[in-house]
Every structure is written in C-alpha cells, then in structure tokens.
N, C-alpha and C positions, 0 to 999 in steps of 0.2 A: 287808523284806529284812534278812537277818542282817548283823551288823557285818563289815565287810571289814577284814582284819588285814594290817598291813605293818610295815616297818621303816624306820629312818633310819640312814645309815651315812656314814663318811668314811674317809680314810686311815688313821685310827687303828684301824679294824676289820680290818686286815690284807688278805690276799689272800682273796677270798670266792669260794666254789663256788656260783655263781648257780644252777646246775641243781638243787643239793640245796636251796637257800633256797626256790625255787619250790615245793617239796613241801609248805611249811608256810605261806607268805604270798602275796599277790597284788600287792603293791605295794612300791616302795622310793623314799624320798626321799633324794637322793644329794647329799653337798656338792659344790659346783663349786669353792668356793675361799673366801677371806676377805681383807678389807681392800681396799686399792687396787691391789694388784699380785700376789697370790698365788693361783694355781691349786691345787686339791687334787691332790696327786700320782697319786691313783688315780681321778680323775673319769672320764677317757676309758674305762679298763677297766672301772669299774663300771656306767656307764650303757650301754655297748655290750653287756656280757655280761649285765646284767639284762634288756635287752630281747630279746636272743636267747633267754633262757630263758623269755620270756613274761610278764614282770612289767610293770605299769604303772609309770611312773617319773615323779618331779618332781625338782626340784633346790632346794637352798637355799644362801644366800651369808651367811656370818657377817660382820656389818658392823663395821668399826672407822672411825669418823668423828668429827670434832670438831664439824662443822657440816653443813648440808645440801648444800653444794658438794662436800665430800668425799664424802657419800653418793652423790652422782651419779657421782663418780669410782669408787667402790665398783661402782655399777651398770654403769657402762661397762666395767669389767674383767669383771664377770660375764657381760655380753652377749658379749663377745669369746671368753670361754672356752665358752660353750654354743651359739654361733650355728650351728655345724656339726652339732649334735645336737638342733636344734630339733624335728624331725619325732619325736624319741623322747621329748619332754617332754610328757606328758599330764596331769600332776597339778600344774601350776603352777610358778612360781619363787616361793620364800618368802624374805622378808626376816628375818634372824635377828639380834635384838639382845638381848643377855644381860647378865648382871652383869659379865662379863669386858670387854665393850665399854664399860660405864661406869667400870670401874677404869682403863682407859686414857684415857678422855675423859669426865670427869664431866659430866652434863647436867641440865638442869631438864626438868620435865614438858613444856614447850612446845617446847624444842629438840630434845628426844628423839623427840617426835611428828613434828616437822618432818623429822627425819632418815630415819625409816622411810617416810614418805610421799614423800620426794624419791626414795628408791630405788625404791619401787613405781611412782612416777609415771614414771620414766624407763624402767623395764622395760615398762610399759604403752604408752609411746609406740613402743617397738619391736615391738609386737604380742603380747607375752606375757601370759598371765593371771597374776595375783600373789596373794600373801596374806602374812600376818605371823605369825611364830612368836613365842609369849611365854608368860608364866605369869600366874597369878591376882594375884600381888603387883604385877606390872607394870601389868596392866590397872586394877586398883583404885587404885594409888598412883603409878605413874611415867609413864603415858601418858595423853594426853588422848584425844579421840574418835578411834577407829578403826573405827567401826561400818560404814563402807562397804567395808572389806576383809575377805575371808574370813579366819577365825581358825584357826590351828593351835596348839592349846593344851597346854602341858605341865603336867599335873596327875596325880600318882601317887596321891593318896589316894582312898578311895572316898567316896561321897556324893552328894548331888544336883548335877547339872550345872546352872550358871546362866548360862554365857556361850555356849551354843549353838555350839560349834565345828564347823567342818567336818571337822576331824580333831582327834584327841587323842593326845598322847604319854603313855602310862600307866605306863611304867616304863623304867628305864635298865639293868635287870639281867636282861633277857631272854635267852633261849637259843634258838637257831635252828640246825638242821642246815645245815652249810656254812659257819659263822662260828665261829671260836674265841674263847671268852670272851664277856663280856656285850655285849649290844646293845639299842639303844632299840627298843621295840615300840610301834605306833601302831594306832588304829582310825580308819577312814574312814566319815564319816556321810552322804556325798553319794551322788548317783545313780551307778551303775555299769553299764557302764564309763564313766570319767570324760572321754571324748573330747569335744573341742569341736565346735562344729556344723560340718558340711561347708563347705568353702570355695566361695564363689561364683564364677560366671564373671566374669572380668576381661579388659580389652582396653585399647587406646590410650586414654589420658585417664583411666583409673581411678587412684584413690588409696587409701591406707589400708594396714591391717595385712596385708591379703592380698598386696598388692603388695610390701610389705617381705619377706614371706616367700618370694614368687616370686623376688625379686631375690636373696635369700640362697642359695636352692636352685640357681638358674642359676649363680651365682658359684661355689658349691662344686663344681659339675660342669664348670667350666672355661669357661663362657660368660659373658663380661664384659658388665656392664650399666651401668658407669661407677659413679656414686654409688648407694649403697643409701639411697634417701630416700623411698620409698613412693609415687612418681610414675611411673606407666607412660608413659614418653616413648619417643623414637625409638631410643635405645640399648636399652632394654628390649625393644621390639618386635623389633628386629633379633636379639637374643639368643634370644627365644622362637622366632622362625621358624626360626633356624639349629638350635635344639634339637629342634624338630618335625621337620625334614628329615633330621636325622640319626639319629632314633629311631622312624622309621616312622609318624609322626603326620600328620594333616592339617595342611598348612602354610598356617595362616590368621592367625597372630599372635594368636588368641584362646585364652585360657587357660580351658578348660572341664574336665569330669570326667576325660576321657581324658588330658589333659596333666597334670592335677594327680595322677592315679594313676601316671603315668610318673615324674613328678619325686619322688614319695615325701614 
C-alpha cells in the first residue's frame, strides 16, 4: 500500500477550507488543547468540518505538567473537550510532550516518561486508543521505555528509519490547498482505513470501554445514564430502552448492530 498522507493542525493554522484540503490529503490530526485548562479555539470547527469533508481524524493534546498527577489533569481536560466528538476520532488521541513542555516544567527521564504514560493511561481507561508524539532526541535521550505505545515521530531529515513509527511528521513547511501558510505534513504507515474493530453486543451487566462509549452517546443525545462509569446498570438500561422506543428500534435494552448504527 502507498503511504497515506495527512496533516496536523491547530488554532495557529487559521480558518481551514477542509473541502480543499481533502483534495490533497486523507487524514488530519487536530489539536484539542493544551495544559490543564485550555481547549484549542478551533478544535470543534476543525474536527467537525474535517469529518464532513471525508478525512479520517485524530487528536493531540500538548501536555504541560510538573508530575504524573498533573498529567492526569491534562488528560481529564482533554477527555472533557473531545467526548462529544468521540465517534469522529478514528486515528487515536496523541500525547504531545515537547521542548516547550520541559521549559515550563523541567523533568528527569523517569518523571517525563511517567507523565506521558499517566496521560495515555487515563485516556485508555476512558476507552480511547492512544499514542505518543515525540522526536528522535527524546526517544534516545529523554524518555525511558515507551515501546508499548504507538509512535508518531517528528523526523524531518531523510535517511534510514530506525524507530518503526505508526506515523511520521516529515516537515513543518508543507503547503496544502485550503490552508494559508505552512502546515505540518505527515505519513501514516498503518492499515487503512484505521477504524477500530466493530463494537460488540452489550447488555445489562456488561462493563468496559464499549459501555463508556454507549453512556457518552446516550448522554450527548439527552438520555440520562447517571454516572459515565463503564457499568451497564439499571439507569443505562432505562436510557437504552427509551432511546430505542423513540428511534424506531426494537425495545429490548440490548445494544447490538442496529442500535450502534443509530447512535453513531
């Protein structure tokens, strides 16, 4: 398969014409925000319009944290910002720790590794696929073992690839119709399209990531489930039945292919 080309963007790329962008690339990794409290001002516009244009989309979060506890606070804010757009995220949630993160909060190799792991661990607990954005200097000198996480590698020079990344950012000076000025360009090396496996049938008593997603979708559509806790209890059952009754589905409280399709 030929390399799949994409971009990564943030508020700093201005107002993007996503229909024009789609003529040149197949995916976009979109900044959702940074730190413990800041959403990207254009995140909602970018992810909504990119999906409308037909691009696959992922998100990244720029981490500012002094320790693993603050990394979890970063992750909680990230999850808050992206939860209503979960169904649009097909290319992971990426933990982004860069030189600017270290300038604000100097770290050791051990503490820096704990921070990105804490961020990813929290997002995984909420049912998201994760990965880590970094460069060769960080991999060689500033991080401990990260081998169990997919890698989005920033490497602009040509030459032999030694880190086997899932995705590579290969320039910050790209040009793409629909974006004014320079933009980061990326190549994706994984399977395409990058959709996760179909969600399984769940019912009363089920637990896990699929239940979390179900609870998030029901809540977003106005069907209260109580706590979003990944446990298919009585409140979730009642919400499922109410949703099924009001949307022309078989009212059995079981979430199978037809109910998943309707929920989106």
